[in-house]
N, C-alpha and C positions, 0 to 999 in steps of 0.2 A: 260174449257178455248175453246177456235176456235184456231181455225188451221187455219195457214198463207202459201202462197206458193210466193216465188219469186223469180226472177231471177235476178240479175246482176253480179256483179264485185267487188269484194274482194276490198277495200281500205285500211287496216286496220289489220296487225294481230297484235293479244296484249296478253297477261295474259300466256304467255310459251308455244305460240300456240293453247292453250285452248278456246284462246275470237278474232271473227276474225268481222269485220266492213262489210258490205255490203250494198255498194249503187246501187239504183235502179234509173234508167235515162228514162226521156219519155218527148216529146212536145208535148206543150198546144196547144190547135186551133188557141190560137193567137201569139206563133209560141215560147214563152219562155219555157226552159228546166226547169225543175224539177226533185229534184235530193233528192229520199230518202233513208237517210241511217236505216237501220239495225243492233243492235250487235245480235249476235248467236252465244251460246256457247254451245262446245265441251265436250265431257268426255273425251275424250282422244286425244291430242296433232296434228293438222294437218299437213299435210305437203302442201297445199295449198299456193300459198304466192299471193302478190299485184298483181294484172291485172288479175287472172283469172276466166273468166265469170262462176259462178256457180247459179247453182238451190236449193231453199232451202224451205225444208217445215218442219214445226213443230207446238209450241203452241204458240200462241200469247199472250204475256205479256208488258204493258206498266206502264211508271209513268211519270208522273209532275217534269220537273226541271229547279229549278229557281238556275239566272242566272244573271250576270253582264255585260253587256257589255261594251263597250273601250270608251265608251262615259260615261258611272256609272250608266247605265238606265235599272231596274232593266225588266229582261225579265224575258220567261217563254218560254220551248219545253216540246214536248211529246216525253221522248225517250221508242223504241219501241225494246221490244226481242223478240228473239226467241229460244226458249228451246229444248231440245230433239229431234233435228233435224236431219231431215236427207236430205245431203250434195254429191252432185255429180256436175261434170263439166256439162257445158251448154252441148259443143260437147257429144252428147255419144259415138260416136266410141274411144274419149279420155279415156275414161274409159277403154276399149279391150286394147288401146293399152299402157295403164296403165300395166293391168296384162298381156299383152303377150313382152311386150321390154326388151330384155334378161337385167343383171344389168351388166352383163361384158360379150367384146368379144374375143374369141378367134380364133386365123386362122385356118381355114379346115385343115385339112390333107391329100386334096385331091387335 
């Protein structure tokens, strides 16, 4: 399997936190905005939330999805999944803040 690397925003958290959708946005030379969505499958529930920006690296897989639009027309799209991912906040310092941020604050005796 191929390895894929993505940087984008979390747009959905589902499957009891074990699945997230990451949307990568970029602008084309003509000024159009393109959004690519990736489904990321996690082994453990995540504490990440919708709106968080993350970097994801994992194994690429895809499948063809057949569906019908509101006008009744048959459509196809490709669902891209990232398996066995490494997911980190896009801001590297956020990892350090999360590790060292106290979970509660007590008044100082001094």
